[in-house]
Each structure stands twice: as structure tokens, then as C-alpha cells.
DOLOPA-577130 format. One record per residue (C-alpha): residue in three letters; x, y, z. Coordinates in steps of 0.2 Angstrom, whole numbers, padded with zeros to 4 digits, always signed. Example, Ala and Ser with C-alpha at 12.3 -4.5 7.8 and 13.67 -1.06 7.14 Angstrom:
ALA+0062-0022+0039SER+0068-0005+0036
END
This chain:
MET-0069-0144-0001PRO-0078-0156-0013SER-0085-0143-0025LEU-0068-0134-0028PRO-0055-0139-0040ALA-0039-0148-0033THR-0027-0137-0043MET-0026-0119-0050THR-0015-0109-0062ALA-0006-0096-0052VAL+0008-0084-0056GLU+0024-0089-0047ILE+0042-0082-0047ALA+0052-0095-0056LYS+0069-0087-0049PRO+0075-0070-0044GLY+0076-0058-0058GLY+0066-0047-0070PRO+0048-0047-0074GLU+0051-0061-0086VAL+0053-0073-0071LEU+0034-0072-0067ARG+0026-0087-0075PRO+0010-0097-0074ALA+0011-0113-0063GLU-0001-0126-0058ARG-0002-0126-0039PRO-0014-0135-0026VAL-0029-0124-0021PRO-0025-0119-0003GLN-0036-0124+0011PRO-0041-0112+0024GLY-0034-0115+0041ALA-0039-0110+0058GLY-0046-0092+0058GLU-0045-0091+0039VAL-0057-0091+0024LEU-0053-0096+0006VAL-0057-0082-0007LYS-0061-0085-0025VAL-0051-0071-0031ALA-0059-0059-0044ALA-0045-0045-0043ALA-0028-0042-0035GLY-0017-0028-0033VAL+0001-0026-0039ASN+0012-0017-0027ARG+0031-0012-0025PRO+0034-0025-0012ASP+0029-0038-0026VAL+0043-0031-0037VAL+0056-0032-0023GLN+0051-0050-0019ARG+0052-0055-0037GLN+0070-0047-0037GLY+0074-0059-0023ASN+0076-0045-0009TYR+0060-0047+0001ALA+0056-0065+0006PRO+0039-0070+0012PRO+0037-0072+0031PRO+0039-0090+0037GLY+0025-0101+0033THR+0018-0090+0019THR+0016-0095+0001ASP+0029-0090-0011ILE+0016-0084-0023PRO+0016-0065-0024GLY+0001-0053-0021LEU-0003-0044-0005GLU-0021-0039-0008ILE-0036-0047-0016ALA-0055-0046-0018GLY-0068-0059-0022THR-0080-0071-0014VAL-0078-0083+0001VAL-0080-0101-0005ALA-0074-0110+0011ALA-0071-0107+0029GLY-0058-0114+0041PRO-0064-0126+0055ASP-0067-0113+0068VAL-0075-0100+0056GLY-0093-0098+0055ALA-0101-0105+0039ASP-0110-0089+0037TRP-0094-0082+0029VAL-0096-0093+0014GLY-0104-0082+0000ARG-0098-0065+0007ALA-0089-0053-0005VAL-0073-0047+0004THR-0057-0038+0001ALA-0042-0043+0011LEU-0024-0039+0015VAL-0014-0055+0014ALA+0004-0059+0017GLY+0005-0068-0001GLY-0004-0078-0013GLY-0014-0065-0022TYR-0008-0069-0040ALA-0020-0084-0040PRO-0038-0089-0043TYR-0039-0094-0025CYS-0031-0087-0009THR-0033-0089+0009ALA-0035-0074+0020PRO-0036-0072+0039VAL-0053-0067+0045PRO-0048-0051+0055GLN-0040-0045+0039CYS-0055-0046+0028LEU-0067-0031+0025PRO-0083-0030+0015TYR-0083-0020+0000PRO-0087-0002+0003ALA-0105+0002-0003GLY-0105+0004-0022PHE-0089-0004-0025ASP-0085-0018-0037ALA-0071-0031-0034LEU-0058-0022-0044ARG-0060-0006-0034ALA-0061-0016-0018ALA-0045-0025-0022ALA-0036-0009-0024LEU-0038-0004-0006PRO-0030-0015+0007GLU-0011-0014+0004THR-0011+0005+0003PHE-0025+0009+0015PHE-0018-0002+0029THR-0001+0005+0026VAL-0006+0023+0026TRP-0017+0022+0041SER-0004+0012+0051ASN+0010+0024+0047VAL+0002+0041+0045PHE-0011+0041+0058ASP-0006+0027+0071ARG+0013+0028+0070GLY+0015+0046+0063GLY+0001+0053+0074LEU-0006+0065+0060LYS-0018+0078+0068PRO-0030+0090+0060GLY-0022+0106+0055GLU-0004+0099+0054ARG+0006+0100+0038PHE+0010+0083+0030LEU+0022+0079+0016VAL+0022+0063+0006HIS+0035+0058-0006GLY+0030+0049-0022GLY+0013+0057-0022THR+0007+0048-0038SER+0011+0030-0031GLY-0003+0019-0024ILE+0003+0024-0007GLY+0005+0043-0012THR-0013+0044-0020THR-0020+0036-0004ALA-0010+0047+0008ILE-0014+0063+0000GLN-0033+0059+0000LEU-0034+0053+0018ALA-0023+0066+0025LYS-0033+0080+0017ALA-0050+0071+0022PHE-0044+0072+0040GLY-0039+0090+0040ALA-0021+0091+0036ARG-0012+0103+0024VAL-0004+0092+0012PHE+0012+0093+0002ALA+0017+0080-0011THR+0032+0077-0022ALA+0031+0069-0039GLY+0042+0066-0054SER+0035+0078-0067ALA+0024+0093-0069ALA+0009+0082-0075LYS+0011+0071-0060ALA+0012+0086-0048GLN-0005+0092-0056ALA-0012+0074-0053CYS-0007+0077-0034ARG-0016+0093-0034ASP-0031+0085-0042LEU-0032+0073-0028GLY-0031+0087-0015ALA-0013+0091-0012ASP-0011+0109-0007VAL+0006+0110-0013ALA+0013+0098-0026ILE+0032+0099-0030ASP+0040+0092-0046TYR+0056+0086-0038ARG+0065+0086-0055SER+0064+0105-0056GLU+0061+0110-0038ASP+0070+0107-0021PHE+0056+0101-0009VAL+0066+0108+0006ALA+0066+0125-0002VAL+0047+0124-0007VAL+0043+0118+0011ALA+0053+0133+0018ARG+0044+0145+0007GLU+0027+0139+0010THR+0028+0136+0029LYS+0035+0146+0044ASP+0045+0132+0051GLY+0042+0116+0041VAL+0030+0101+0041GLU+0025+0091+0056LEU+0025+0074+0047ILE+0034+0066+0032LEU+0030+0049+0025ASP+0045+0043+0015MET+0048+0029+0003VAL+0064+0035-0005GLY+0078+0035+0009GLY+0096+0038+0003SER+0100+0056+0001TYR+0082+0061+0005THR+0084+0057+0024GLN+0095+0072+0028ARG+0084+0083+0017ASN+0068+0077+0026LEU+0076+0082+0043GLN+0079+0099+0036ALA+0061+0100+0030LEU+0053+0095+0047ALA+0046+0107+0059PRO+0051+0107+0078ASP+0044+0090+0086GLY+0041+0084+0068ARG+0041+0065+0064LEU+0049+0056+0049VAL+0041+0039+0045GLN+0051+0028+0033ILE+0042+0014+0024ALA+0053+0010+0010PHE+0070+0015+0002LEU+0070+0016-0017GLN+0086+0026-0016GLY+0094+0015-0004SER+0093+0010+0015LYS+0110+0018+0020GLY+0115+0036+0021GLU+0125+0048+0031ILE+0115+0061+0042ASN+0119+0075+0053LEU+0110+0072+0070LEU+0111+0090+0075PRO+0094+0094+0068VAL+0086+0079+0077MET+0092+0086+0093LEU+0089+0104+0090LYS+0071+0101+0083ARG+0067+0086+0095LEU+0063+0076+0079THR+0057+0058+0079ILE+0063+0046+0066THR+0053+0030+0065GLY+0047+0017+0052SER+0039+0000+0049THR+0035-0014+0038LEU+0018-0021+0038ARG+0019-0038+0030PRO+0027-0048+0045ARG+0016-0040+0058SER+0003-0051+0067VAL-0015-0055+0062ALA-0020-0046+0078PHE-0011-0030+0073LYS-0018-0030+0055GLY-0035-0034+0062ALA-0034-0018+0073ILE-0030-0008+0057ALA-0045-0016+0048ARG-0057-0012+0062ALA-0051+0007+0061LEU-0053+0007+0043ALA-0070+0000+0043GLU-0075+0013+0056LYS-0066+0029+0050VAL-0062+0026+0031TRP-0075+0015+0023PRO-0089+0028+0025LEU-0078+0040+0016LEU-0075+0028+0002ALA-0094+0024+0001ALA-0097+0043+0000GLY-0084+0046-0013THR-0074+0058-0002VAL-0059+0046-0005LYS-0057+0034-0019PRO-0044+0022-0026VAL-0035+0028-0041ILE-0033+0014-0054HIS-0021+0017-0068LYS-0022+0001-0078THR-0028-0017-0076PHE-0020-0032-0083PRO-0026-0050-0085LEU-0017-0061-0072ALA-0008-0070-0086GLU+0001-0053-0090ALA+0008-0050-0072ALA+0025-0048-0080GLU+0018-0033-0090ALA+0011-0026-0074HIS+0028-0027-0066ARG+0036-0018-0081LEU+0024-0004-0079MET+0027-0003-0060GLU+0046-0002-0063SER+0044+0012-0076SER+0035+0023-0063ALA+0025+0030-0077HIS+0008+0026-0068VAL-0002+0037-0057GLY-0011+0026-0043LYS-0014+0008-0043ILE-0009-0006-0055MET-0022-0021-0054LEU-0024-0039-0060ALA-0041-0046-0066VAL-0041-0064-0061
END
């Protein structure tokens, strides 16, 4: 790669700890391997797993860079030995297993997608982590169907704002929880039929009031004490999909509702899955969701953008939970 610099200033995690451990560091510009391209990064997303990694509780998969960052957008500047030269010069957004907080980042070709029509790099970079996650867990694993009732916790998070819009676009009746009246209204503005301020309302009681027998699918990022309450809120043959546990990974539950209502409890993590698995999600998104983004039916919600050098401030905002939607880095 003779035309590219040998080194770059990335943001690394100096040691496990608070946002202050994020610091600039000189790193070699990575070289694309087999099946990969090198992207000159224009923008990157900040996601909750980045925070958990920074705290020392979410190690990168083996062989993955320790630089945080799971989604990027920019221009392909080099291609791996088995990748066609026609990839160079393409604008792509990509889901990556790490390395996004940097001016250059490698990405597996199957996980790269073109920008939706009319999108710039910043909006394109706000898509991969949440859209891959929601599609995989709500539609593939959760099996959401038109006409079903769907509840997402954390409705104003990046995952929540994406889940509300996609579930609504594909014909579900959408319930969402959020941490204030203003955030509940933001959920309604995105298409939620019922938005619940969990600080003043019990979501189990609201679901019982608004439905005959509960919701068919719940996407949960809270865990802890929410688990038993989720089982109460599910309809017969309902499904609970767990993708995080902000309130803790352990809790005591009564299994009787699982048996009586024939419930399914499942969950997943996306980061360690294979390139082939993520590539299949990318193909589904390109076919079924990218047209909705191009038409404006669904959109990324961007709360605030920070320069890459201010990644620590971006993490502080993420941990405050004061945001609605995505927090981004301009590289």
C-alpha cells in the first residue's frame, strides 16, 4: 500500500476504567487480509459494547484489534489479495469486530454495504451495529410477524430507536419503555403505539391494560429484575430475546409462566459470530431495509457527533443515558 501512511492516530483503551482511559495512540495502518478491504474512515458509531469493553468486561474476539469501535463508514482505499480491485474507491458502511475508532479500519467484504441512496458517511455509519442487531434478534431469532405485538426496552437507545421503526415498518404493534415522559414521547414520535415511562408506570400493568393477553415478542437489554416481569408480560407462545443486561446477568425467576404459556427464552451476541453469519444479515438488510432507508420510511436517529479525539466525552454521554438515538464520532 505505497500511497498510504504507515501509521495513524487511533483511540485506544489504555487500561480498564472510566472514559478517561480512552487516549490517542500511534498505531500501524492495518493491512487487509483475505476477504477484507481497508476503509479510510469518515465516521464511526459509539455503542454500549464499546463502553463495556472499555470497562474491561467485553474482550474482543481472538485475533481482533483492541481498538474499540464496531461500525464505520468511509471509502475503500485498498483490497485484500483475493478481493477485486473494483472495490477500491467505493463508499461503504460496515459492521466490524473492532477498530472503528481510527482513521483506517479493515472490514470483511460480506459485512460491507453501500450507503443507502441519499445518505452521507455520518448517517451511513450510524446503521450497522443497531440494524444488524435488530434484524438478527427481532426478525430472525425473534420471528416477529406482521400484526404481532412487540415490546422493546430502552426505546430511545440506538437499538431501541431502530427496533421501534423497523417493527412498525413491518406491521407490528409497538410498545416501548423509556426513562422519562420526554423520552416516551420520542418513542411515540418514532412510531411506537404505546410508550411507557418506566419511572412512573409499570410496563407489565400497561401491557395488561392495552392487550388481551400480552405481547408476542420482547427485546430486552436490561435483564436482572426485568426477566420475571417480561415473562408476565408475554402472551401465550411469546418469545423473550435477551441481548444485554444493564441491570445484571443473574436473577431468580419462576418457571411456571414459561410452562403454562409455552414461552421461549433466547438471546444472542453478535460480535463473535462468523463473517458468513453477519454476511447473511447484510444481504437481508440490503434487500429489505435499505430501500426503506432510501425512501425515508426508516431513519437513523443521531443525538450528537463528537470529533474522534473526544471519544471520552462521547462515552460520558453514553453512560449518562441522556441521549436519544446514536452517538457518533467524526474521524
